[in-house]
C-alpha positions in Angstrom: -31.8 -37.5 35.5 -30.1 -37.6 38.9 -32.5 -40.4 40.0 -31.7 -42.4 36.8 -28.0 -42.1 37.4 -28.3 -43.2 41.0 -30.5 -46.1 40.1 -28.4 -47.2 37.1 -25.0 -47.1 38.8 -25.8 -48.4 42.2 -24.4 -51.9 42.2 -26.9 -53.2 44.7 -30.0 -52.3 42.8 -32.0 -54.6 40.6 -31.9 -52.3 37.6 -28.1 -52.3 37.7 -27.9 -56.1 37.9 -30.4 -56.5 35.2 -28.6 -54.0 33.0 -25.2 -55.7 33.6 -26.8 -59.1 32.9 -28.1 -57.7 29.6 -24.7 -56.3 28.8 -23.0 -59.6 29.6 -25.3 -61.4 27.2 -24.5 -58.7 24.6 -20.8 -59.2 25.2 -21.0 -62.9 24.8 -23.1 -62.4 21.7 -20.6 -60.0 20.3 -17.6 -62.3 21.0 -19.5 -65.1 19.3 -20.4 -63.0 16.3 -16.8 -61.7 16.0 -15.5 -65.2 16.0 -18.2 -66.2 13.5 -17.3 -63.4 11.1 -13.6 -64.3 11.6 -14.3 -67.9 10.6 -17.0 -66.9 8.1 -14.7 -66.3 5.1 -13.3 -69.8 5.2 -16.7 -71.3 5.9 -18.4 -69.5 3.0 -15.5 -70.3 0.7 -15.7 -74.0 1.7 -19.5 -74.0 1.1 -19.0 -72.4 -2.4 -16.3 -74.9 -3.1 -18.5 -77.8 -1.9 -21.3 -76.5 -4.0 -19.2 -76.5 -7.1 -17.8 -79.9 -6.3 -21.3 -81.3 -5.8 -22.5 -79.7 -9.1 -19.6 -81.3 -10.9 -20.4 -84.7 -9.4 -24.0 -84.4 -10.5 -22.9 -83.4 -14.0 -20.4 -86.2 -14.2 -23.1 -88.7 -13.2 -25.4 -87.4 -15.9 -22.6 -87.6 -18.6 -21.6 -91.0 -17.4 -25.1 -92.3 -17.7 -25.5 -90.7 -21.1 -22.3 -92.2 -22.5 -23.4 -95.6 -21.2 -26.7 -95.1 -22.9 -25.0 -94.2 -26.2 -22.7 -97.2 -25.8 -25.7 -99.5 -25.5 -27.4 -97.9 -28.5 -24.2 -98.3 -30.6 -23.9 -101.9 -29.6 -27.6 -102.6 -30.4 -27.2 -100.8 -33.8 -24.1 -102.9 -34.6 -26.1 -106.1 -34.0 -29.2 -105.0 -35.8 -30.2 -107.7 -38.3 -30.8 -105.3 -41.1 -27.4 -103.7 -40.8 -25.7 -107.0 -40.5 -27.5 -108.3 -43.6 -26.7 -105.2 -45.6 -23.0 -105.5 -44.6 -22.9 -109.1 -45.8 -24.7 -108.1 -49.1 -22.1 -105.3 -49.7 -19.2 -107.7 -49.0 -20.2 -110.0 -51.8 -18.3 -108.8 -54.9 -20.4 -108.4 -57.9 -23.8 -108.1 -56.2 -25.7 -104.9 -56.6 -27.1 -102.9 -53.7 -30.3 -104.3 -52.3 -32.4 -101.1 -52.1 -35.0 -102.7 -49.9 -32.3 -103.8 -47.4 -30.8 -100.3 -47.6 -34.2 -98.8 -46.8 -34.5 -100.9 -43.7 -31.1 -99.8 -42.5 -32.0 -96.2 -43.1 -35.2 -96.6 -41.1 -33.1 -98.0 -38.2 -30.6 -95.2 -38.4 -33.3 -92.5 -38.4 -35.1 -94.1 -35.5 -32.1 -93.6 -33.3 -30.7 -90.4 -34.8 -33.9 -88.5 -34.2 -34.3 -89.9 -30.6 -34.0 -86.7 -28.4 -32.6 -88.6 -25.5 -29.3 -89.2 -27.3 -28.6 -85.5 -28.2 -27.3 -86.6 -31.6 -26.6 -84.4 -34.6 -26.3 -87.4 -36.9 -25.7 -91.1 -36.7 -23.5 -92.8 -39.4 -23.1 -96.4 -40.4 -19.8 -96.6 -42.4 -19.5 -99.7 -44.6 -15.9 -100.0 -45.7 -16.1 -102.5 -48.6 -18.4 -100.1 -50.6 -17.0 -96.9 -49.0 -20.7 -96.2 -48.3 -22.2 -94.3 -45.4 -25.9 -94.5 -44.3 -27.0 -91.5 -42.1 -30.3 -90.0 -41.2 -30.6 -88.3 -44.7 -29.9 -91.4 -46.7 -26.8 -93.0 -48.3 -23.7 -91.2 -49.5 -20.1 -92.0 -50.5 -17.7 -91.8 -47.5 -15.3 -89.5 -49.2 -18.1 -87.1 -50.2 -19.6 -87.2 -46.7 -16.5 -85.9 -45.0 -15.4 -83.6 -47.7 -18.7 -82.0 -48.6 -21.4 -82.5 -45.9 -19.6 -83.0 -42.6 -16.3 -81.1 -43.0 -13.8 -81.1 -40.1 -10.0 -80.6 -40.2 -9.8 -83.1 -37.3 -11.9 -85.8 -38.9 -11.3 -86.2 -42.7 -12.3 -89.3 -44.5 -8.8 -90.8 -44.1 -9.2 -90.6 -40.3 -12.3 -92.7 -40.3 -10.7 -95.2 -42.7 -7.8 -95.6 -40.3 -10.4 -96.5 -37.5 -10.9 -99.9 -39.2 -7.4 -100.9 -38.2 -7.8 -100.0 -34.5 -8.0 -102.7 -31.8 -10.4 -101.1 -29.3 -14.2 -101.5 -29.7 -15.5 -98.2 -28.3 -13.7 -94.9 -28.8 -14.9 -91.5 -27.6 -13.2 -89.1 -29.9 -12.2 -85.5 -29.0 -14.6 -82.7 -29.9 -14.2 -81.3 -33.4 -15.6 -78.3 -35.2 -17.7 -79.5 -38.2 -19.0 -77.4 -41.0 -22.3 -79.0 -42.0 -23.6 -78.3 -45.5 -27.3 -79.0 -46.2 -29.4 -78.6 -49.3 -30.2 -74.9 -48.6 -27.9 -73.7 -45.8 -24.8 -74.5 -43.8 -23.9 -74.4 -40.1 -21.0 -74.9 -37.8 -21.3 -77.2 -34.8 -19.1 -78.6 -32.1 -19.6 -82.4 -32.3 -18.2 -85.2 -30.2 -17.8 -88.4 -32.2 -18.5 -91.8 -30.4 -17.7 -94.8 -32.6 -18.0 -98.6 -32.2 -16.7 -101.5 -34.2 -15.7 -105.1 -33.5 -12.3 -106.4 -34.3 -11.9 -107.5 -37.9 -15.3 -106.0 -38.7 -15.6 -104.0 -42.0 -18.3 -101.6 -40.8 -18.5 -99.2 -37.8 -21.2 -97.1 -36.1 -20.4 -93.4 -35.5 -22.6 -91.2 -33.3 -22.0 -87.5 -33.7 -23.1 -86.0 -30.3 -23.9 -82.3 -30.1 -21.5 -81.0 -27.4 -23.3 -77.8 -26.8 -26.6 -79.5 -26.2 -25.0 -82.0 -23.9 -23.6 -79.2 -21.8 -26.9 -77.4 -21.6 -28.7 -80.6 -20.6 -26.1 -82.0 -18.1 -24.0 -79.1 -16.9 -26.3 -76.1 -17.3 -25.7 -72.6 -18.6 -26.2 -70.3 -15.6 -24.6 -67.2 -17.2 -21.6 -67.4 -14.9 -17.9 -67.7 -15.7 -17.5 -71.4 -15.0 -15.7 -73.5 -17.6 -16.4 -77.2 -18.2 -14.0 -79.8 -19.7 -13.8 -83.5 -20.3 -10.5 -85.3 -20.7 -9.6 -88.9 -21.4 -7.2 -91.1 -19.5 -4.3 -89.9 -21.7 -4.9 -86.3 -20.9 -6.4 -85.4 -24.2 -9.2 -82.9 -24.3 -12.5 -84.6 -25.3 -14.7 -81.5 -24.8 -14.4 -77.9 -23.4 -17.0 -75.2 -23.1 -14.5 -72.5 -23.9 -11.1 -72.1 -25.6 -9.9 -70.0 -22.7 -8.2 -73.0 -21.1 -6.3 -75.9 -22.7 -5.2 -79.3 -21.4 -1.8 -77.9 -20.4 -3.5 -75.4 -18.0 -5.1 -78.2 -15.9 -3.0 -78.7 -12.7 -2.4 -82.1 -11.2 -4.7 -83.3 -8.4 -2.3 -84.9 -5.9 -3.1 -87.0 -2.9 -6.8 -87.2 -3.7 -7.5 -83.4 -3.4 -11.0 -82.3 -4.3 -9.9 -79.0 -5.8 -6.8 -77.1 -6.7 -6.2 -73.3 -6.9 -4.0 -72.5 -9.9 -3.6 -69.1 -11.4 -6.9 -67.3 -11.6 -9.1 -70.5 -11.3 -10.3 -73.0 -8.8 -10.2 -76.4 -10.6 -12.5 -79.3 -9.6 -12.1 -82.8 -11.0 -14.3 -85.9 -11.0 -12.9 -89.1 -12.4 -14.9 -91.9 -14.0 -12.7 -95.0 -13.6 -14.8 -97.3 -15.7 -14.8 -95.0 -18.8 -11.4 -93.5 -18.2 -12.8 -89.9 -18.3 -12.1 -87.0 -16.1 -14.7 -84.2 -15.8 -13.3 -80.8 -14.8 -14.8 -77.5 -13.8 -12.8 -74.3 -13.6 -14.3 -71.5 -11.5 -12.6 -68.0 -11.5 -11.2 -67.3 -8.0 -12.5 -63.8 -8.3 -16.1 -65.0 -8.2 -15.7 -66.9 -5.0 -13.8 -64.0 -3.4 -16.4 -61.5 -4.3 -19.2 -63.7 -2.8 -17.3 -64.1 0.5 -16.5 -60.3 0.7 -20.2 -59.3 0.1 -21.5 -61.7 2.7 -18.8 -60.5 5.2 -19.7 -56.8 4.8 -23.4 -57.6 5.2 -22.8 -59.5 8.4 -20.6 -56.7 9.8 -23.3 -54.1 9.1 -26.0 -56.3 10.7 -23.7 -56.9 13.7 -23.1 -53.2 14.3 -26.8 -52.4 14.1 -27.8 -55.3 16.4 -25.3 -54.2 19.1 -26.7 -50.7 19.2 -30.3 -51.9 19.3 -29.4 -54.4 22.1 -27.8 -51.8 24.3 -30.8 -49.5 24.0 -33.2 -52.3 24.6 -31.3 -53.4 27.6 -31.5 -50.0 29.2 -35.2 -49.6 28.4 -36.2 -53.0 29.7 -34.0 -52.8 32.8 -35.8 -49.6 33.9 -39.2 -51.0 32.9 -38.8 -54.1 35.0 -37.2 -52.4 38.0 -39.9 -49.8 38.6 -42.8 -52.1 39.5 -40.6 -54.5 41.4 -39.4 -51.6 43.5 -42.9 -50.5 44.2 -44.0 -54.0 45.2 -41.1 -54.4 47.6 -42.0 -51.1 49.2 -45.6 -52.4 49.5 -44.4 -55.6 51.2 -42.2 -53.7 53.7 -45.0 -51.4 54.6 -47.6 -54.2 54.6 -49.8 -51.7 52.8 -50.5 -52.8 49.2 -50.6 -49.9 46.7 -51.6 -49.8 43.0 -48.6 -50.5 40.8 -48.5 -48.6 37.6 -47.3 -51.2 35.1 -48.5 -52.6 31.8 -47.1 -56.0 32.6 -50.0 -58.3 33.4 -48.1 -60.5 35.8 -47.2 -57.5 38.0 -50.8 -56.4 38.1 -51.9 -59.9 39.1 -49.2 -60.1 41.9 -50.1 -56.7 43.2 -53.9 -57.5 43.4 -53.3 -60.7 45.3 -50.3 -59.8 47.4 -52.4 -58.7 50.4 -54.5 -61.9 50.5 -51.4 -64.0 50.1 -49.8 -62.3 53.1 -52.9 -62.9 55.2 -53.3 -66.6 54.2 -49.7 -67.5 54.5 -49.7 -68.6 58.1 -53.1 -70.3 57.8 -52.0 -72.4 54.8 -48.7 -73.2 56.4 -50.4 -74.6 59.5 -52.9 -76.6 57.5 -50.1 -78.2 55.3 -48.2 -79.2 58.4 -51.1 -80.5 60.4 -53.3 -82.2 57.8 -52.8 -85.4 55.8 -55.7 -85.6 53.4 -56.9 -89.0 52.2 -56.9 -87.6 48.7 -53.1 -87.8 48.8 -53.4 -91.5 49.4 -55.8 -91.9 46.5 -53.4 -90.0 44.3 -50.6 -92.5 45.0 -53.0 -95.3 44.6 -53.9 -94.1 41.1 -50.2 -93.9 40.2 -49.9 -97.6 41.3 -52.6 -98.6 38.8 -55.7 -98.1 40.9 -54.9 -100.6 43.8 -58.0 -101.6 45.7 -57.2 -102.0 49.4 -58.4 -101.0 52.8 -58.1 -97.2 53.1 -56.7 -97.5 56.6 -53.7 -99.5 55.4 -53.0 -96.8 52.8 -53.1 -94.0 55.4 -49.9 -95.4 56.9 -48.2 -96.1 53.5 -49.1 -92.8 51.9 -47.8 -90.8 54.9 -44.4 -92.4 55.4 -41.5 -90.1 55.3 -38.6 -92.5 55.7 -36.6 -94.6 53.1 -38.3 -97.7 51.7 -37.7 -100.5 49.2 -40.3 -101.8 46.8 -40.4 -105.5 45.8 -42.4 -106.6 42.7 -43.5 -110.3 42.2 -44.4 -110.8 38.6 -46.3 -114.0 38.2 -46.1 -115.9 34.9 -48.8 -118.6 34.8 -48.3 -121.6 32.5 -51.8 -121.5 31.1 -51.8 -125.0 29.5 -50.7 -126.7 32.8 -53.1 -124.7 34.9 -56.0 -125.4 32.6 -55.2 -129.2 32.6 -55.3 -129.2 36.4 -58.4 -127.1 36.4 -56.8 -124.5 38.6 -57.8 -120.8 38.9 -55.1 -118.2 38.5 -56.9 -115.7 40.8 -57.0 -118.2 43.7 -53.3 -119.2 43.1 -52.3 -115.5 43.1 -54.2 -114.9 46.4 -52.5 -117.8 48.1 -49.1 -116.7 46.9 -49.8 -113.2 48.2 -50.8 -114.5 51.6 -47.7 -116.7 51.8 -45.4 -113.8 50.8 -47.1 -111.6 53.4 -46.4 -114.2 56.2 -42.7 -114.6 55.2 -42.1 -110.8 55.0 -44.0 -110.0 58.2 -42.0 -112.5 60.2 -38.7 -111.0 59.2 -39.7 -107.4 58.7 -42.8 -106.6 60.8 -43.3 -103.1 59.3 -43.6 -104.4 55.7 -46.8 -104.3 53.6 -47.7 -106.8 51.0 -50.6 -106.4 48.6 -51.9 -107.6 45.3 -52.4 -104.9 42.5 -53.3 -107.2 39.6 -54.0 -110.9 39.0 -50.3 -111.4 38.1 -48.6 -108.7 40.2 -47.9 -108.5 44.0 -46.0 -105.7 45.7 -44.1 -105.6 49.1 -43.2 -102.3 50.6 -40.4 -102.5 53.2 -39.5 -99.5 55.3 -35.9 -98.4 56.2 -32.8 -99.2 54.3 -31.3 -101.3 57.1 -33.1 -104.4 56.0 -30.9 -105.6 53.2 -29.7 -108.8 54.8 -33.1 -109.8 56.2 -34.7 -109.0 52.8 -32.2 -111.1 50.9 -32.8 -114.1 53.2 -36.6 -113.8 52.8 -36.4 -113.5 49.0 -34.1 -116.6 48.7 -36.5 -118.6 50.9 -39.4 -117.4 48.7 -37.5 -118.4 45.5 -36.8 -121.9 46.8 -40.5 -122.4 47.8 -41.9 -120.9 44.5 -39.5 -123.1 42.4 -41.4 -126.1 43.7 -44.4 -125.0 41.7 -42.5 -124.0 38.5 -44.6 -126.6 36.7 -47.5 -124.1 37.1 -45.9 -120.7 37.2 -42.6 -118.8 37.2 -42.0 -115.7 39.3 -39.8 -112.8 38.5 -38.8 -110.9 41.7 -37.6 -107.3 41.2 -36.1 -105.3 44.1 -36.0 -101.5 43.7 -33.3 -99.2 45.0 -33.9 -97.2 48.2 -36.4 -94.4 47.8 -37.2 -91.5 50.1 -40.8 -91.0 51.3 -44.2 -91.8 49.8 -43.7 -89.2 47.0 -41.3 -91.7 45.3 -43.9 -94.5 45.1 -44.5 -93.9 41.4 -40.8 -93.8 40.6 -40.2 -97.0 42.6 -43.0 -98.8 40.8 -41.7 -97.8 37.4 -38.3 -99.0 38.4 -39.3 -102.5 39.4 -41.5 -102.8 36.3 -38.5 -102.0 34.0 -36.4 -104.5 35.9 -39.0 -107.2 35.6 -39.0 -106.8 31.8 -35.3 -107.7 31.9 -36.0 -111.2 33.2 -33.8 -113.9 31.6 -35.2 -117.0 29.8 -34.6 -119.6 32.6 -36.7 -122.4 33.9 -37.2 -121.1 37.4 -38.0 -118.0 39.5 -35.3 -115.3 39.5 -34.4 -112.3 41.6 -33.4 -109.1 39.9 -31.7 -106.6 42.2 -30.7 -103.9 39.6 -31.1 -102.7 36.1 -28.8 -104.2 33.5 -27.9 -103.0 30.0 -29.9 -105.1 27.6 -28.2 -105.2 24.1 -30.2 -104.6 20.9 -30.7 -108.1 19.5 -32.4 -108.0 16.1 -32.0 -110.0 12.9 -30.1 -108.0 10.3 -31.6 -107.5 6.9 -29.3 -110.1 5.2 -30.2 -112.6 7.9 -33.9 -112.1 7.4 -33.6 -112.4 3.6 -31.6 -115.6 3.9 -34.0 -117.1 6.5 -37.2 -116.4 4.5 -35.6 -117.3 1.2 -34.8 -120.8 2.6 -38.2 -121.0 4.1 -39.9 -120.3 0.8 -37.6 -122.9 -0.8 -38.9 -125.5 1.7 -35.6 -125.8 3.5 -37.1 -125.9 7.0 -34.2 -127.8 8.5 -31.9 -124.9 7.7 -34.4 -122.5 9.2 -34.6 -124.5 12.4 -30.8 -124.7 12.6 -30.5 -121.0 11.9 -32.9 -120.0 14.7 -31.2 -122.4 17.1 -27.9 -120.7 16.5 -29.4 -117.3 16.7 -31.2 -118.1 20.0 -28.0 -119.5 21.5 -26.1 -116.3 20.5 -28.8 -114.1 21.9 -28.8 -116.1 25.1 -25.0 -115.6 25.5 -25.4 -111.9 25.0 -28.0 -111.7 27.8 -31.3 -111.5 25.9 -34.4 -111.1 28.0 -37.7 -113.0 27.6 -39.3 -109.8 26.4 -36.8 -109.5 23.6 -37.2 -113.1 22.6 -41.0 -112.7 22.4 -40.6 -109.6 20.2 -38.3 -111.6 17.9 -40.8 -114.5 17.8 -43.7 -112.2 17.2 -42.0 -110.7 14.2 -41.0 -114.1 12.7 -44.5 -115.5 13.2 -46.1 -112.5 11.5 -43.7 -112.7 8.6 -44.2 -116.5 8.1 -47.9 -116.1 8.2 -47.6 -113.4 5.5 -45.5 -115.6 3.4 -48.1 -118.4 3.6 -51.0 -116.0 2.9 -50.8 -116.4 -1.0 -50.8 -120.2 -0.6 -54.5 -120.2 0.4 -53.7 -121.6 3.8 -55.2 -120.0 6.9 -51.7 -118.6 7.7 -52.6 -115.0 7.8 -55.1 -115.3 10.7 -55.5 -118.6 12.5 -51.9 -119.7 12.2 -50.6 -116.4 13.5 -53.0 -116.4 16.4 -52.1 -120.0 17.3 -48.4 -119.4 17.4 -48.7 -116.1 19.2 -50.6 -117.9 21.9 -47.9 -120.6 22.0 -45.3 -117.8 22.3 -46.9 -116.7 25.6 -46.1 -120.1 27.0 -42.4 -119.9 26.2 -40.1 -119.0 29.2 -36.8 -120.8 28.3 -34.5 -121.0 25.3 -35.5 -124.6 24.7 -39.2 -123.7 24.6 -38.5 -120.9 22.1 -36.5 -123.4 20.0 -39.4 -125.9 20.0 -41.8 -123.1 19.0 -39.7 -122.1 16.0 -39.2 -125.8 15.0 -43.0 -126.4 15.1 -43.6 -123.1 13.2 -41.1 -123.9 10.4 -42.3 -127.5 10.1 -45.8 -126.4 9.6 -44.8 -123.6 7.2 -42.7 -126.1 5.2 -45.6 -128.5 4.9 -47.8 -125.8 3.5 -45.1 -124.6 1.1 -44.4 -128.1 -0.1 -48.1 -128.7 -0.7 -48.2 -125.5 -2.7 -45.3 -126.6 -4.8 -46.9 -129.9 -5.6 -50.0 -128.0 -6.8 -48.0 -125.5 -8.8 -49.2 -125.0 -12.3 -47.0 -125.8 -15.3 -46.6 -122.1 -16.3 -44.8 -121.2 -13.0 -42.8 -124.4 -13.2 -41.6 -123.6 -16.7 -40.7 -120.0 -15.7 -38.8 -121.2 -12.7 -36.9 -123.8 -14.8 -35.9 -121.2 -17.3 -34.7 -118.8 -14.6 -32.7 -121.6 -12.9 -31.0 -122.8 -16.2 -30.9 -119.7 -18.3 -30.0 -117.1 -15.6 -26.7 -116.3 -17.4 -28.4 -115.3 -20.6 -29.9 -111.9 -21.4 -33.1 -113.1 -19.8 -36.1 -110.7 -19.7 -39.8 -110.8 -18.9 -40.6 -109.9 -22.5 -38.6 -112.9 -23.7 -40.5 -115.3 -21.4 -43.8 -113.8 -22.4 -43.0 -114.4 -26.1 -42.2 -118.0 -25.4 -45.5 -118.5 -23.5 -47.6 -116.5 -26.0 -48.6 -114.1 -23.2 -48.3 -110.4 -22.6 -45.4 -109.2 -20.4 -47.8 -107.3 -18.1 -50.1 -110.3 -17.6 -47.1 -112.7 -17.0 -45.6 -110.3 -14.4 -48.9 -110.1 -12.5 -49.4 -113.9 -12.8 -45.9 -114.7 -11.3 -46.4 -112.2 -8.5 -49.8 -113.6 -7.6 -48.7 -117.3 -7.7 -45.3 -117.0 -6.0 -45.6 -113.8 -3.9 -42.4 -112.4 -5.6 -42.0 -110.7 -9.0 -39.9 -112.0 -11.9 -36.8 -109.7 -11.4 -36.5 -110.7 -7.7 -36.6 -114.4 -8.7 -33.9 -113.8 -11.3 -31.7 -111.7 -9.1 -32.0 -114.3 -6.2 -30.8 -117.1 -8.5 -27.9 -115.0 -9.9 -26.7 -113.9 -6.5 -26.9 -117.5 -5.2 -24.8 -118.6 -8.1 -22.4 -115.7 -7.5 -22.0 -116.7 -3.9 -21.0 -120.2 -4.9 -18.5 -119.0 -7.4 -17.0 -116.5 -4.9 -16.6 -119.3 -2.4 -15.4 -122.1 -4.7 -13.4 -120.4 -7.5 -10.7 -117.7 -7.9 -12.6 -115.9 -10.7 -12.5 -112.1 -10.6 -15.7 -110.2 -9.6 -16.0 -108.9 -13.1 -15.7 -112.4 -14.6 -18.4 -113.8 -12.2 -20.6 -110.8 -13.1 -20.5 -111.8 -16.8 -21.0 -115.5 -16.1 -24.2 -115.0 -14.1 -25.7 -112.5 -16.6 -24.8 -109.0 -15.5 -23.2 -107.1 -18.3 -22.3 -104.2 -16.0 -20.1 -105.1 -13.0 -21.3 -102.1 -11.1 -24.9 -103.3 -11.3 -23.8 -106.7 -10.1 -22.0 -105.3 -7.0 -25.0 -103.1 -6.2 -27.4 -106.0 -6.4 -25.1 -108.4 -4.4 -24.8 -105.8 -1.6 -28.5 -105.2 -1.6 -29.3 -108.9 -1.1 -26.4 -110.0 1.1 -25.6 -106.7 2.9 -21.9 -106.8 1.9 -19.9 -106.4 -1.4 -18.7 -109.5 -3.3 -15.1 -109.0 -2.3 -15.9 -108.8 1.4 -18.1 -111.9 1.1 -15.3 -113.9 -0.5 -12.9 -112.7 2.2 -15.2 -113.7 5.0 -15.8 -117.1 3.5 -12.1 -117.8 3.2 -11.5 -116.6 6.8 -14.1 -119.0 8.1 -12.5 -121.8 6.0 -9.1 -121.0 7.5 -10.5 -121.0 11.0 -12.1 -124.3 10.5 -8.8 -125.8 9.2 -6.9 -124.4 12.1 
């Protein structure tokens, strides 16, 4: 025990320092945990609030989708030919009821009333002239329906008669309690009426939605104390899951707040601007508080247990590590290795080899200082891509221990010109390497110049005091090499100063990266440092616009577009490498577009233009490459259009002229006496694009024209081009163009004003 106290409390011992280190870590850990627990209450509360907010958003989205689905069903029912015909027949005074027509109406009503996706208790068609209602059970007098079968104090027969005088089309009525009497039994249900009628119409469609089933499907019944409500834009309660709260209890949500604490509840609200509804969840504040308290107590308990365990573990491991270390130190001081009693494998291994290490120390040290193995040279050679040179030259290079600069000469041969003159690139590279060696040796005698690949030459110049001489030599080389730019261009990259042969690999990687940043100019260039190369890629809207014009045969636009794009990229400092990556992507995409045409675009065309791309070194050459590519593609596409079959021509004409109608693939298939599935596959096979993409492309093109040339609202434009839902139009417009319609119109007008200015 005395030894333990001395060891543990002696500040200069290893065990004391290890133990203090452990305690410091524990202290930091404790501070962190205390702060975490201090902030935990608010964090957990925020997470619970965020969870309830998210759940309400999901429920609101489901309700919104469902109400929209019911709206569509009511509208389709209202326009049903059997219902319209039956209404006309009832309007003619003196005519009896056409039972066959009534039967067809009943079939239509039953088909929708028993559809489980609508969650309906019943579906009514109320014909005012005859005071007749058709529901899923049959026909009945309106007065009898609401006084005997569907009885509700809120919705008597007079209420529904008054609805024939309203001005609005769709009305979502507040929930009502209905007593429903059947043939053998009766029940009570909470139903939400949703009615539709056109102005001056003498019949209306009434959907009685089951409020409880809707809540179970879209909000859930988790057995907790949450309350759910739906209110309209006037503040009237459309639906509530419990009578515990009324509309007057709902607090105002000011300044866009996500939730409000009022009384014993947290209130969350989600507004549906298009339908004028507000969805509200009320969560008892006691539920959130209890969750936070339980989690806090659990964390405090775990924290206390972990602190005790950490202190005990620190004491144990400090002693366990200190004992063998102390024995090894004693062994080193005595130069008499002894067996260390330790279960740590590393300590055993150190102890077994400590004697041999001590004996070999001096021998190894002398060998490392006095010997320079040729294997070291070969190691650096491998890092420089297996350079083959005289080993005697590499002895001097591999063993240098002074600063050096590495210069890379990247040769870009113009294959077509070289082939026309029947020249050999390997001989040209050899002569260039010899000439560079002469120029460098004259000005810097200690330099080494060697060729590592057919298109790469390196110069290694010792000492950092050669900057002026090196600059003069490189400028002279550039002037000489530019005389042969008809055959090749040279990119010269100069590294920073590196220390010793161990930095060969880093220097070589540096000059390679610099060479890849070469600019597209018609001449040799010297790069003396890395530069920031911006990301230059076509945006998705730009790609869609480019390839859409290409498929339309508008190759002049495509050429003009690429000319502008290349000029912009050149101003931003694009490198040849970036331009070739851009060209490779465009060539592959064009070849893919031409694939369905039967041309050899997918293979030979891609290969031809990729080879041409390797010959491009300037912006002008890249422009000519794209011009040739788009001309060739336009010719193939035009030939394809001339051979286009009449079916595709008819489909395209209908899309172009009837885009504003309620156009569908089924409608086209009926006109052509084809199945919708077959026509869809046929259009995709012949044009490379499916029917909906063609239709949306035409509609969005027309929308862009209206946005630029008219002052019509976005909603009006949506209706004129065939979208019945403005949200769907905005979503599709943004998907195709990348920006919303309003921003597109604003940009167009700003461009127009700048041109006028």
